[in-house]
VOPAGU-2260 file (C-alpha; in pm, 1 decimal, decimal comma):
REM VOPAGU-2260
SITE   aa  ch    i         X         Y         Z
SITE  MET   A    0   -2145,6    1415,6   -6694,0
SITE  ALA   A    1   -1815,4    1422,1   -6508,3
SITE  GLN   A    2   -1850,8    1317,6   -6144,6
SITE  VAL   A    3   -1576,7    1365,2   -5886,2
SITE  THR   A    4   -1612,4    1226,9   -5534,6
SITE  ILE   A    5   -1467,5    1408,7   -5235,2
SITE  HIS   A    6   -1399,9    1143,8   -4970,9
SITE  VAL   A    7   -1443,8    1315,5   -4635,0
SITE  PRO   A    8   -1605,0    1188,0   -4313,4
SITE  PRO   A    9   -1875,0    1135,1   -4215,8
SITE  ARG   A   10   -2026,6    1158,1   -4565,4
SITE  PRO   A   11   -1849,8    1175,0   -4901,2
SITE  TYR   A   12   -2007,7    1400,3   -5161,9
SITE  GLN   A   13   -1979,1    1461,9   -5531,7
SITE  ALA   A   14   -1900,7    1748,5   -5762,7
SITE  ARG   A   15   -2099,4    1702,2   -6083,9
SITE  ILE   A   16   -1978,5    1888,7   -6390,7
SITE  GLU   A   17   -2169,5    1924,6   -6716,0
SITE  ASN   A   18   -2275,7    2195,2   -6958,9
SITE  GLY   A   19   -2646,6    2272,7   -6906,5
SITE  LEU   A   20   -2656,6    2130,9   -6553,9
SITE  LEU   A   21   -2826,2    2435,1   -6397,7
SITE  ALA   A   22   -3156,3    2362,3   -6572,4
SITE  ARG   A   23   -3155,5    2011,4   -6421,8
SITE  ALA   A   24   -3048,9    2112,0   -6071,0
SITE  GLY   A   25   -3391,5    2044,4   -5919,9
SITE  ALA   A   26   -3410,6    1691,9   -6062,0
SITE  LEU   A   27   -3062,6    1614,6   -5923,7
SITE  LEU   A   28   -3133,2    1761,7   -5581,7
SITE  VAL   A   29   -3461,8    1577,1   -5537,2
SITE  GLU   A   30   -3256,4    1255,8   -5541,2
SITE  LEU   A   31   -3044,5    1383,8   -5250,1
SITE  LEU   A   32   -3282,7    1595,0   -5041,4
SITE  PRO   A   33   -3633,8    1537,1   -4905,2
SITE  GLN   A   34   -3893,1    1733,0   -5102,1
SITE  SER   A   35   -4017,9    1861,0   -4767,8
SITE  SER   A   36   -3690,4    2049,5   -4722,6
SITE  SER   A   37   -3721,4    2426,2   -4695,1
SITE  VAL   A   38   -3484,6    2555,6   -4961,9
SITE  PHE   A   39   -3322,7    2899,8   -4956,4
SITE  VAL   A   40   -3117,1    3027,4   -5249,1
SITE  VAL   A   41   -2850,1    3273,7   -5133,2
SITE  THR   A   42   -2724,4    3488,7   -5417,6
SITE  VAL   A   43   -2632,1    3840,9   -5529,0
SITE  PRO   A   44   -2836,0    4069,8   -5758,2
SITE  PRO   A   45   -2626,7    4026,6   -6078,8
SITE  VAL   A   46   -2633,2    3646,8   -6054,5
SITE  ARG   A   47   -3002,0    3642,6   -5965,1
SITE  ARG   A   48   -3082,8    3845,2   -6275,3
SITE  ARG   A   49   -2886,8    3613,2   -6504,6
SITE  TRP   A   50   -2943,5    3269,1   -6357,5
SITE  GLY   A   51   -3192,4    3291,1   -6072,0
SITE  THR   A   52   -3502,7    3227,4   -6281,4
SITE  LYS   A   53   -3356,3    2914,2   -6441,3
SITE  LEU   A   54   -3260,0    2766,4   -6104,7
SITE  ILE   A   55   -3589,5    2855,2   -5934,5
SITE  ARG   A   56   -3788,1    2708,1   -6223,1
SITE  SER   A   57   -3587,0    2388,0   -6198,3
SITE  LEU   A   58   -3638,7    2363,6   -5821,7
SITE  VAL   A   59   -4012,7    2429,2   -5845,5
SITE  SER   A   60   -4050,3    2168,5   -6120,3
SITE  ALA   A   61   -3891,4    1915,0   -5884,5
SITE  GLY   A   62   -4138,5    1994,4   -5606,4
SITE  PHE   A   63   -3938,1    2233,8   -5393,4
SITE  LYS   A   64   -4066,4    2570,7   -5272,4
SITE  PRO   A   65   -3751,4    2782,3   -5286,3
SITE  GLN   A   66   -3712,9    3128,6   -5139,5
SITE  VAL   A   67   -3442,7    3372,0   -5245,8
SITE  VAL   A   68   -3216,4    3550,3   -4997,5
SITE  GLN   A   69   -3004,5    3827,5   -5147,0
SITE  MET   A   70   -2673,2    3948,8   -5009,3
SITE  PRO   A   71   -2449,0    4236,8   -5122,2
SITE  ASP   A   72   -2210,8    4168,7   -5409,9
SITE  GLY   A   73   -1831,8    4175,0   -5390,2
SITE  GLU   A   74   -1547,3    4104,5   -5149,2
SITE  PRO   A   75   -1657,4    4374,7   -4897,1
SITE  ALA   A   76   -1959,3    4151,2   -4821,8
SITE  LYS   A   77   -1729,0    3887,9   -4669,3
SITE  LYS   A   78   -1772,2    4006,1   -4313,2
SITE  LEU   A   79   -1938,0    3876,8   -3998,1
SITE  ALA   A   80   -2207,1    4146,0   -4001,2
SITE  ILE   A   81   -2344,3    4004,5   -4327,1
SITE  ILE   A   82   -2368,8    3657,9   -4170,2
SITE  GLU   A   83   -2580,9    3800,3   -3888,8
SITE  THR   A   84   -2803,3    3990,4   -4132,2
SITE  LEU   A   85   -2861,7    3681,4   -4345,2
SITE  ALA   A   86   -2931,2    3465,9   -4039,6
SITE  GLU   A   87   -3195,7    3712,2   -3918,2
SITE  ARG   A   88   -3350,7    3701,5   -4263,6
SITE  LEU   A   89   -3364,7    3320,1   -4253,7
SITE  VAL   A   90   -3543,0    3330,0   -3918,4
SITE  ARG   A   91   -3806,8    3565,3   -4056,4
SITE  LEU   A   92   -3856,8    3335,7   -4356,4
SITE  GLY   A   93   -3914,5    3037,0   -4129,4
SITE  ALA   A   94   -3591,3    2845,2   -4185,5
SITE  ASP   A   95   -3554,8    2561,4   -3936,1
SITE  ARG   A   96   -3300,8    2287,9   -3866,3
SITE  LYS   A   97   -3401,6    2106,6   -4186,0
SITE  ALA   A   98   -3332,8    2407,8   -4404,3
SITE  VAL   A   99   -3111,7    2372,0   -4712,0
SITE  LEU   A  100   -2903,0    2669,2   -4822,5
SITE  ILE   A  101   -2808,0    2684,5   -5189,7
SITE  ALA   A  102   -2514,0    2911,1   -5269,9
SITE  LEU   A  103   -2568,8    3047,5   -5622,5
SITE  GLY   A  104   -2276,8    3271,1   -5714,3
SITE  GLY   A  105   -1902,0    3313,6   -5704,9
SITE  GLY   A  106   -1647,2    3255,0   -5433,3
SITE  VAL   A  107   -1779,0    3524,1   -5200,5
SITE  VAL   A  108   -2132,4    3384,5   -5210,6
SITE  GLY   A  109   -1998,5    3033,7   -5156,1
SITE  ASP   A  110   -1778,0    3133,2   -4862,2
SITE  VAL   A  111   -2046,5    3340,6   -4690,6
SITE  THR   A  112   -2328,0    3091,5   -4749,2
SITE  GLY   A  113   -2104,4    2807,8   -4634,0
SITE  LEU   A  114   -2021,2    2984,2   -4307,9
SITE  LEU   A  115   -2387,1    3074,5   -4259,5
SITE  ALA   A  116   -2490,8    2710,9   -4315,1
SITE  SER   A  117   -2232,0    2589,2   -4064,6
SITE  LEU   A  118   -2359,4    2825,2   -3794,1
SITE  TYR   A  119   -2734,1    2851,9   -3848,9
SITE  MET   A  120   -2918,4    2623,0   -3603,8
SITE  ARG   A  121   -2570,7    2473,6   -3537,1
SITE  GLY   A  122   -2547,6    2350,3   -3893,8
SITE  VAL   A  123   -2783,3    2298,1   -4188,0
SITE  GLU   A  124   -2743,1    2139,2   -4531,0
SITE  LEU   A  125   -2550,7    2326,7   -4800,1
SITE  VAL   A  126   -2550,4    2298,2   -5179,6
SITE  GLN   A  127   -2289,3    2480,0   -5387,0
SITE  ILE   A  128   -2381,4    2599,7   -5738,2
SITE  PRO   A  129   -2078,5    2811,1   -5839,2
SITE  THR   A  130   -2112,3    3060,3   -6125,2
SITE  THR   A  131   -1753,1    3179,2   -6175,9
SITE  VAL   A  132   -1444,3    2994,6   -6294,8
SITE  LEU   A  133   -1272,5    3058,9   -5964,4
SITE  ALA   A  134   -1560,3    2915,3   -5762,8
SITE  GLN   A  135   -1604,6    2618,3   -5996,7
SITE  VAL   A  136   -1242,4    2506,0   -5995,7
SITE  ASP   A  137   -1158,8    2591,4   -5635,0
SITE  ALA   A  138   -1382,2    2766,8   -5382,5
SITE  SER   A  139   -1688,6    2542,0   -5403,8
SITE  VAL   A  140   -1498,4    2219,6   -5333,2
SITE  GLY   A  141   -1331,4    2131,4   -5005,3
SITE  GLY   A  142   -1560,6    2267,0   -4734,7
SITE  LYS   A  143   -1371,7    2582,4   -4644,1
SITE  THR   A  144   -1591,1    2875,9   -4542,5
SITE  GLY   A  145   -1486,2    3217,0   -4422,7
SITE  VAL   A  146   -1514,5    3590,5   -4389,1
SITE  ASN   A  147   -1249,0    3858,2   -4367,4
SITE  LEU   A  148   -1123,9    4076,1   -4086,3
SITE  GLY   A  149    -951,7    4410,7   -4123,7
SITE  ALA   A  150    -626,6    4235,5   -4036,7
SITE  GLY   A  151    -650,6    3975,0   -4310,0
SITE  LYS   A  152    -846,8    3753,5   -4543,5
SITE  ASN   A  153   -1053,9    3453,2   -4430,1
SITE  LEU   A  154    -944,7    3480,5   -4067,7
SITE  LEU   A  155   -1288,1    3370,3   -3943,8
SITE  GLY   A  156   -1424,8    3048,5   -4084,3
SITE  THR   A  157   -1519,4    2683,9   -4049,2
SITE  TYR   A  158   -1508,7    2358,5   -4243,6
SITE  HIS   A  159   -1858,9    2274,2   -4364,6
SITE  HIS   A  160   -1888,5    2045,7   -4664,5
SITE  PRO   A  161   -2180,2    2074,3   -4906,7
SITE  ARG   A  162   -2425,6    1793,5   -4983,2
SITE  VAL   A  163   -2329,8    1826,6   -5348,5
SITE  VAL   A  164   -2155,4    2069,0   -5585,5
SITE  LEU   A  165   -2332,9    2131,6   -5916,7
SITE  ILE   A  166   -2106,6    2289,2   -6180,1
SITE  ASP   A  167   -2248,1    2416,7   -6508,6
SITE  PRO   A  168   -1969,0    2563,6   -6726,2
SITE  GLU   A  169   -2229,8    2722,8   -6955,7
SITE  VAL   A  170   -2296,6    2995,1   -6699,1
SITE  LEU   A  171   -1944,4    3125,2   -6752,5
SITE  HIS   A  172   -2028,5    3282,8   -7088,4
SITE  THR   A  173   -2177,0    3586,3   -6912,3
SITE  LEU   A  174   -1854,6    3662,6   -6722,9
SITE  SER   A  175   -1641,0    3955,6   -6830,1
SITE  ASP   A  176   -1305,6    3865,2   -6985,1
SITE  ARG   A  177   -1130,6    3990,0   -6674,1
SITE  ALA   A  178   -1342,3    3780,1   -6435,0
SITE  PHE   A  179   -1305,5    3476,8   -6661,0
SITE  ARG   A  180    -925,9    3505,2   -6672,7
SITE  SER   A  181    -912,4    3563,4   -6298,1
SITE  GLY   A  182   -1057,8    3219,0   -6240,2
SITE  LEU   A  183    -821,4    3056,2   -6487,5
SITE  TYR   A  184    -526,9    3139,0   -6262,8
SITE  GLU   A  185    -668,2    2907,8   -5994,4
SITE  ALA   A  186    -699,2    2627,3   -6250,0
SITE  LEU   A  187    -343,0    2692,0   -6366,7
SITE  LYS   A  188    -236,7    2669,4   -6002,9
SITE  CYS   A  189    -375,0    2314,9   -5991,8
SITE  GLY   A  190    -154,4    2224,3   -6285,2
SITE  ILE   A  191     155,7    2369,2   -6120,4
SITE  ILE   A  192     104,9    2195,4   -5786,6
SITE  GLY   A  193      11,2    1849,4   -5904,8
SITE  ASP   A  194    -110,7    1792,2   -6261,0
SITE  LEU   A  195     139,5    1819,4   -6543,8
SITE  ASP   A  196    -127,9    1733,3   -6802,2
SITE  LEU   A  197    -342,4    2023,8   -6684,2
SITE  PHE   A  198     -45,8    2259,9   -6708,4
SITE  LEU   A  199      27,0    2132,6   -7060,3
SITE  ARG   A  200    -336,3    2197,4   -7146,4
SITE  PHE   A  201    -279,0    2564,3   -7069,4
SITE  GLU   A  202      38,8    2570,3   -7277,2
SITE  GLN   A  203    -105,5    2385,5   -7576,9
SITE  LYS   A  204    -473,3    2492,8   -7576,9
SITE  ARG   A  205    -443,3    2850,4   -7454,1
SITE  THR   A  206    -627,7    3000,3   -7751,7
SITE  GLN   A  207    -924,2    2764,4   -7716,6
SITE  ILE   A  208    -937,3    2821,3   -7341,3
SITE  LEU   A  209    -938,2    3200,5   -7373,8
SITE  LYS   A  210   -1210,5    3171,0   -7640,1
SITE  ARG   A  211   -1412,8    2967,3   -7386,0
SITE  ASP   A  212   -1438,9    2657,5   -7600,2
SITE  PRO   A  213   -1707,0    2450,4   -7418,7
SITE  VAL   A  214   -1522,7    2119,3   -7444,1
SITE  GLU   A  215   -1191,6    2264,8   -7325,9
SITE  ILE   A  216   -1349,2    2455,4   -7037,9
SITE  GLU   A  217   -1552,1    2158,3   -6914,6
SITE  GLY   A  218   -1239,9    1940,1   -6926,1
SITE  LEU   A  219   -1024,6    2202,6   -6756,0
SITE  ILE   A  220   -1276,3    2239,8   -6472,1
SITE  ALA   A  221   -1309,6    1863,4   -6428,8
SITE  GLN   A  222    -930,7    1818,4   -6407,7
SITE  SER   A  223    -896,4    2100,1   -6153,7
SITE  VAL   A  224   -1177,6    1965,8   -5935,6
SITE  LYS   A  225   -1034,4    1614,1   -5951,9
SITE  LEU   A  226    -695,6    1732,8   -5826,0
SITE  LYS   A  227    -849,4    1935,9   -5544,5
SITE  ALA   A  228   -1074,3    1645,2   -5447,6
SITE  GLU   A  229    -775,4    1412,5   -5419,9
SITE  ILE   A  230    -591,2    1659,1   -5197,0
SITE  VAL   A  231    -891,2    1740,5   -4976,1
SITE  SER   A  232    -977,6    1370,9   -4940,2
SITE  ALA   A  233    -624,9    1304,0   -4813,9
SITE  ASP   A  234    -605,3    1609,7   -4586,2
SITE  GLU   A  235    -944,3    1756,5   -4502,8
SITE  GLN   A  236    -838,3    2029,6   -4259,2
SITE  GLU   A  237    -502,6    2143,3   -4393,3
SITE  GLY   A  238    -282,7    1945,4   -4159,7
SITE  GLY   A  239     -19,8    1892,7   -4427,0
SITE  LEU   A  240     -80,3    1807,5   -4792,2
SITE  ARG   A  241    -372,8    2046,9   -4838,3
SITE  ARG   A  242    -141,0    2340,6   -4780,1
SITE  VAL   A  243      -6,6    2299,6   -5133,5
SITE  LEU   A  244    -336,3    2450,9   -5256,0
SITE  ASN   A  245    -208,9    2781,1   -5114,7
SITE  LEU   A  246      43,2    2830,4   -5394,8
SITE  GLY   A  247      33,1    3202,9   -5473,3
SITE  HIS   A  248    -199,9    3279,8   -5183,5
SITE  THR   A  249      55,4    3391,2   -4924,5
SITE  ILE   A  250     157,7    3708,4   -5104,5
SITE  GLY   A  251    -170,6    3710,0   -5300,8
SITE  HIS   A  252    -381,4    3752,6   -4988,0
SITE  ALA   A  253    -147,4    4024,1   -4859,9
SITE  LEU   A  254    -184,8    4212,3   -5188,4
SITE  GLU   A  255    -564,4    4192,4   -5162,4
SITE  VAL   A  256    -573,9    4320,0   -4804,8
SITE  GLU   A  257    -316,0    4595,3   -4859,5
SITE  THR   A  258    -510,3    4728,2   -5160,9
SITE  GLY   A  259    -842,7    4711,1   -4977,2
SITE  TYR   A  260    -981,9    4455,9   -5226,7
SITE  ARG   A  261   -1025,5    4743,2   -5474,4
SITE  THR   A  262    -767,6    4690,9   -5747,0
SITE  LEU   A  263    -712,1    4315,7   -5773,4
SITE  LEU   A  264    -957,5    4032,6   -5824,3
SITE  HIS   A  265    -872,7    3728,4   -5613,7
SITE  GLY   A  266    -740,1    3527,7   -5907,4
SITE  GLU   A  267    -525,6    3821,4   -6020,0
SITE  ALA   A  268    -373,8    3848,2   -5671,5
SITE  VAL   A  269    -302,4    3473,9   -5677,2
SITE  ALA   A  270    -143,8    3511,4   -6020,9
SITE  TRP   A  271      99,2    3771,5   -5888,9
SITE  GLY   A  272     150,3    3553,2   -5581,7
SITE  MET   A  273     245,4    3254,9   -5799,2
SITE  ILE   A  274     501,5    3462,9   -5986,6
SITE  ALA   A  275     641,8    3588,8   -5655,4
SITE  ALA   A  276     660,2    3232,2   -5519,3
SITE  THR   A  277     836,3    3121,5   -5836,6
SITE  ASN   A  278    1085,3    3405,8   -5803,5
SITE  ILE   A  279    1147,5    3309,0   -5441,1
SITE  ALA   A  280    1194,3    2943,4   -5535,3
SITE  LEU   A  281    1449,1    3039,9   -5799,4
SITE  THR   A  282    1636,2    3271,5   -5562,5
SITE  VAL   A  283    1663,6    3016,0   -5281,5
SITE  GLY   A  284    1756,7    2734,2   -5517,4
SITE  ARG   A  285    1435,1    2530,2   -5496,0
SITE  THR   A  286    1371,4    2538,4   -5872,4
SITE  ASP   A  287    1555,9    2600,8   -6197,4
SITE  SER   A  288    1528,4    2886,6   -6444,9
SITE  VAL   A  289    1355,0    2677,6   -6714,7
SITE  THR   A  290    1074,7    2574,9   -6478,7
SITE  ALA   A  291    1046,4    2928,4   -6344,0
SITE  GLY   A  292    1024,8    3069,6   -6694,5
SITE  ARG   A  293     750,6    2825,0   -6796,9
SITE  ILE   A  294     541,8    2914,3   -6493,5
SITE  ALA   A  295     582,5    3288,9   -6544,9
SITE  ASP   A  296     504,3    3252,8   -6915,3
SITE  ALA   A  297     191,0    3051,1   -6842,8
SITE  VAL   A  298      63,8    3308,3   -6592,4
SITE  LEU   A  299     140,1    3619,0   -6795,6
SITE  SER   A  300      14,1    3473,7   -7123,7
SITE  LEU   A  301    -343,5    3462,9   -6992,7
SITE  GLY   A  302    -370,6    3842,3   -7002,8
SITE  ARG   A  303    -233,6    4162,5   -6858,5
SITE  LEU   A  304    -259,2    4187,7   -6482,3
SITE  PRO   A  305    -326,3    4508,7   -6284,0
SITE  GLU   A  306     -18,5    4701,0   -6175,7
SITE  VAL   A  307     129,8    4627,0   -5834,7
SITE  LYS   A  308     188,9    4958,5   -5659,2
SITE  VAL   A  309     203,9    4858,2   -5293,8
SITE  SER   A  310     509,4    4880,6   -5071,6
SITE  ALA   A  311     706,9    4558,2   -5043,6
SITE  HIS   A  312     770,9    4631,3   -4674,7
SITE  LYS   A  313     396,9    4667,7   -4611,1
SITE  ILE   A  314     334,3    4333,0   -4779,2
SITE  LEU   A  315     595,9    4174,5   -4554,1
SITE  ALA   A  316     418,9    4320,3   -4248,6
SITE  ARG   A  317      84,8    4184,7   -4373,6
SITE  LEU   A  318     228,6    3835,9   -4401,7
SITE  GLN   A  319     272,8    3818,0   -4025,7
SITE  ALA   A  320    -107,5    3814,1   -3984,5
SITE  ASP   A  321    -168,7    3548,7   -4249,7
SITE  LYS   A  322    -313,4    3210,7   -4147,3
SITE  LYS   A  323     -16,6    3043,5   -4312,1
SITE  THR   A  324     224,7    3211,5   -4068,6
SITE  GLN   A  325     310,8    2977,2   -3779,8
SITE  ASN   A  326     529,2    3059,0   -3479,9
SITE  GLY   A  327     631,2    3379,2   -3652,3
SITE  ALA   A  328     755,2    3203,7   -3967,1
SITE  VAL   A  329     588,3    3276,2   -4299,4
SITE  HIS   A  330     515,0    2953,3   -4485,8
SITE  PHE   A  331     538,3    2958,7   -4864,6
SITE  VAL   A  332     438,0    2700,1   -5120,9
SITE  LEU   A  333     726,9    2694,3   -5368,2
SITE  PRO   A  334     733,6    2517,9   -5707,1
SITE  ARG   A  335    1015,4    2268,8   -5758,9
SITE  GLU   A  336     906,4    2147,7   -6101,3
SITE  ILE   A  337     581,7    2147,9   -6297,1
SITE  GLY   A  338     344,2    1932,2   -6094,4
SITE  LYS   A  339     549,7    1931,1   -5775,2
SITE  VAL   A  340     577,9    2188,4   -5495,5
SITE  GLU   A  341     706,8    2203,3   -5138,6
SITE  ILE   A  342     636,9    2402,7   -4822,6
SITE  ALA   A  343     915,4    2634,9   -4706,7
SITE  ALA   A  344     938,7    2830,0   -4382,9
SITE  ASP   A  345    1298,6    2947,1   -4418,4
SITE  VAL   A  346    1259,6    3228,7   -4672,5
SITE  PRO   A  347    1461,1    3537,7   -4567,4
SITE  ASP   A  348    1274,7    3866,5   -4541,2
SITE  LYS   A  349    1500,3    4023,1   -4802,3
SITE  VAL   A  350    1406,6    3755,4   -5055,9
SITE  ILE   A  351    1037,6    3825,6   -4994,1
SITE  ILE   A  352    1089,7    4199,6   -5033,6
SITE  ASP   A  353    1287,7    4149,9   -5352,9
SITE  ALA   A  354    1013,8    3924,0   -5493,6
SITE  VAL   A  355     748,2    4190,6   -5435,0
SITE  GLU   A  356     971,3    4458,5   -5584,0
SITE  GLU   A  357    1006,9    4234,2   -5890,0
SITE  LEU   A  358     626,4    4220,9   -5917,0
SITE  ARG   A  359     619,9    4600,4   -5919,0
SITE  ARG   A  360     874,2    4605,2   -6201,8
SITE  ILE   A  361     704,7    4334,1   -6407,6
SITE  SER   A  362     362,3    4494,8   -6369,7
SITE  ARG   A  363     494,0    4819,7   -6514,6
SITE  GLY   A  364     570,7    4632,1   -6835,0
SITE  GLY   A  365     933,3    4554,8   -6764,1
SITE  TRP   A  366     910,4    4176,2   -6783,0
SITE  VAL   A  367    1215,7    4002,2   -6918,5
SITE  TRP   A  368    1266,1    3668,1   -6744,0
SITE  LYS   A  369    1618,2    3635,8   -6605,2
SITE  LYS   A  370    1736,1    3292,2   -6717,7
């Protein structure tokens, strides 16, 4: 089993990664939590149907008496009204200050359950059991929680770290190809921002990764989590270093909001955002054409992305409401070389507009990298 420690005060915690881990979740949790804990599994119907029984059986075998709390599926469920509904449900089920919330699902479930756990009774224990690539390599680690507003993504949230993160790559075999690839973009991001070996893994083992080879996927997830853990441990609340994890998210989030979360999965939006950031870096002289070409190749080789049809000027307007905009300046994470990025707040509006227009062109099938 791969174990990665996230060193944050007042209590470090671990992400444990191993194929088949879900069936042993109860035995692992009984070592960390009192058996008297009231345990509530927050999940969505599709995940409950596929994996709920296995988790519940494991928890019961370990002596827990879990109860299931369902929430709506999909990005539209990331709103404050859902938090209130779930909290009222917990009250009716008898959840007290010693309650433990287990998030069983993808990034939305993790974000919503995390925020709920941080607020309910002024904070209860949280366990993350992510079931998508995106949640396993990114969303479940680091303590960020959040819901969306009409003005933008994740504008309401807290930092609330889990007691443990249990990652079972075997659950990924039920994902659609599109959902699976969407999560891979977040892992690729980790390679671009700080792990050359991980990036090379994508270049050299792409076929095995796309075929979901168990050894490759477990290793890829472990490398991604390790990088994120190192960054979060050094900068828990995004005061500096942690901002590099936002590569691709500045324009990516704007694309999601502008399209109403209907046409792009989160990882797909980040993929387009990484290409836009690479284009910007090349235009403003922060990177070279060889590096830019490798990044674009790596992103686009994982599969065809949905077409970008939104107005570049509307994306620019959306950026002004993004959390990464400070004092009116949009902050971008720009790649300098593979494994090294920098934060830039001096990108001209025209360069941003041109980068989005380039996404529109590429997405229509007109990709020829300009070297």
